[in-house]
C-alpha positions, 0 to 999 in steps of 0.5 A: 564461526558464522556471523549469525545462525538461525537454528531449527526453524521451519523453512519456507524458502520462497520457492513454493515447495514444502517446508523443511526443518533446517538451520541457516548460517549467515556471513555478512549480508549473504546466506552461506549455508542451509541445512544442519550446521554444527559450527557456532555463530557469533549470534544465534536465534532459536527458531524451533516451532517458528516459520522462517521466510524470506523478507517480504517485498512490498511493490506498492508503497507511498513513502516518497516523503516519509523515506526522507525522514523516517529510517524505520518506514513505520508501519511496514516495519511491523509486517515483515517487509524488508524491501519497500518500493515507492513512487507508485501511481504517478505521484512523488517529489522528484524531479521538482523545481523549487517553485513547484514544491508546494504544488507537489505536496498538494498533489500527494496530499489529495491523491494519497491523503498524506497530511500536507503539513507533515510533508512540509515539516518533514521534507528537506528538499535537498534535490531538484532532479530525480538522480539528486533525489535518489542520492538524498535518500541513499545518504540516510541510514535506514532499517530496510531496503527501499527502491524508488520509481519515477512518477509521471505527475512530477515529471509532467509538472517539471516539464510543462508547468501550469500546462500540466496542471491544466491537463493540456496535451504534451507537445513533441518537445515536451514528450522528448524532454520527459522521455529523457528525464525518465531515461536518465532516472532509470539509468541511475537506478530508478526501479520504474516509471509510474502513472495514473489515469483514474478519476479518483486521483485528485489534488487537495483542490479537487483537480485531476492529477496532471497525468489524467488525460495524457494521450498515446503520443505522450505515454508511448513516447515515454515508453520508447525512452524506457525501451532505450534504457532497457531497465525498470518496470511500469506501474499504473492505475486506470478506471477503464471506463473507455475500455478498448481505448484504455487497454490498447493504450496501456498494451502499447506501453508494454509493447513499445517499452518491452518492460514488465507492466502492472496495473491496478485491479479492483472491484468497484460496486458501480461497475462490478465486472470491469475487473474481469474484463481487465484480467481477461485482457491481461491473460490474453496478452500475456499468453502472446508473450507480453510482460503484463500483470494485474496488481491485486490486494488480499482484502477489501480497500477498507475505509476506517471511520471513527471519532479519531479518524478523518471520517466518521458517519456523523460528519455531515450532521449539523449537530455533530459540527457543534462538537467536531473540534472538541477533545475526544474526552469532551466528545465522548461526554456529549455523545453519551448525553441522551438529548444530544444523541436523540438530536443526532439520530433524528437529524438528516445528514446534509448530503453532498451532490456537487462533485464526484468526490463529494458524492463519494464522501456522502456514500461513505458516511451514509451507506449503513449496509456497507459499515461493519464493526471491524472487531479486535482482532480485525475481521476483514471478511465480515458477513453482510448479516453483521453490517450496521444496517442488518444489526439495526434491523434485527434490534429494531433500532436506527443504524445511527444508534448502533454506530454511536454505541460502537464508536464509544467503545475503546474509549472512543478509539473504536473504528467502523470498517467500510469495505469500499472496493473488492467486496461487491459480493459480501465476501472475498471469493472474487479477491481469491480469484484475483490472488490466484490468477496466473497473471497477478502480483500482490500489491496495493497496500499503499503503505505510507498513504491514506493516513486518516482513512486506511491502514493497508500496510498490513497486507503482508500479515493479512496474507499470512493470517487470513488466507492461510490460517483463519479464513472461515467463509471460503477456501484458504490458500497454501502457506508456501504459495502465499510466501512465494508470491510476496517474496520470490515473485514480487522480487522477480517482478520488480527486477531484484534477483538477489533476494526473495528466496532462502538459498546459499548466495542470496541476500539474508533478508529473513523473517522468523515468525511465530505463525501460530500466534501471529495476530493483527491488532486493532488499527489505532491513531498515532500522532507521530508524523512531523508537525504532530500529524496523525495517521492510522497504524496497525501493529502485530504480534508474532514477528519475532525477528526481521533480518535485513542484510544479515542483521537483526533490524527488528525484534518483536516489532521493535527496532534494534537500532541497527540500520542495515537497509539501503537504497537499491538501484535497478 
């Protein structure tokens, strides 16, 4: 008798081939048999007319704080994720001296928009070194597997103190010490090393992330230490404004370390073709044998605005400031007042001009041609004719009138969608090119981050629903291929060879999905972070069972109470 049998499912085994009907027998944490199984199981799941897939591997999350208090890792648990990798973009919480804790929280708050008060309330700080942080994470029960990467920002601050914050160049002794710390982390099972070189990443005071101006001597010195460990991956983000310098520096990290390196690829409306240059350069170097890929998302990086979100299109209006601190109920009442509405509509916003981040906020709050009603279920590939500006023009109204009406829907919980990156052409054709390129990996969901403006932890579900079933504005993608990319391929990339496919001897991380009825919900604000802080989450319907290490961890999106997850070490 087996511990668990999944019967009559439509098997998408993660290898990219055609699906087939079969049973799966599980004993302990391992798949023991695949095919027609006559034996009985202590527990059985009827999967007829459902697809059965490997558990999804999310290689780009920011649960570095949340992993220390939340055993479920919400909202990734809603989306079939069985392995979550964090520590991306050079930010995290180890190593850390006691006097730098508040600073690291401020860095994470600024870069990843995670409420600082939630981090203060939730993190217990029972570590200093990265191995101690790993042990602290390992000691907690959890529902899914997690992997940790060591973040450059924390390492630099630990070694250089205020010199790191001031963006000073590292000295030889700094580089040696940073390299030793990274090497120790990798030898203790860290999944990789990450860094950031983008203007966009700033702390809560608006200062650049401490890794922003790290030079070749520092990055290549750390790469040498990674080479000595001969373990782990490298992940980073860069703007590539000085393209040749940046790419040569990054290429050097991959060459010196000898380890797989992935970097963010996204399309910025201001520089809509830089991503092509990056991808072409990656392809050229990969053909030479370099282990380098672009990390790409399946939809636009979309900012959500509304009365309950962090941003809404009236935040720059003096009139709205009168009700900004009102309860939602009282805000709704005022926004339905004809005289108050008239003042809002006729009033010009107070534009920001003083800094890059302020200009970005102004752009987000006033670019009506980039704003859409997200809809229910959400539409992540809206036609430009559906923009707020287009609707207003067609109806002979001011865009703010349309926005007001939209925001009042769902009892004030409706959201306006602003596709910030990866939507320069008003469709996802460029994203499809990114997704299908030989030298890319699926990622960039930022689960756990951007709590009040983004809800991209649902990327795995978007890949299944939009790209294989629902897309109408262009070509779809084969379901078996999409599943392979976010299971087998992601597992291989991060160095986890025991998962990602459904086969005898493999780890029993499995999703049973009602594919025909798989649906993403409208994003919603919850107040479930420590200190009653808010975040956006997005639930689903259709994930019938999510199995981790042979145990049913989630059923219909709800925890079973079982905690089969663990910290995975490289």
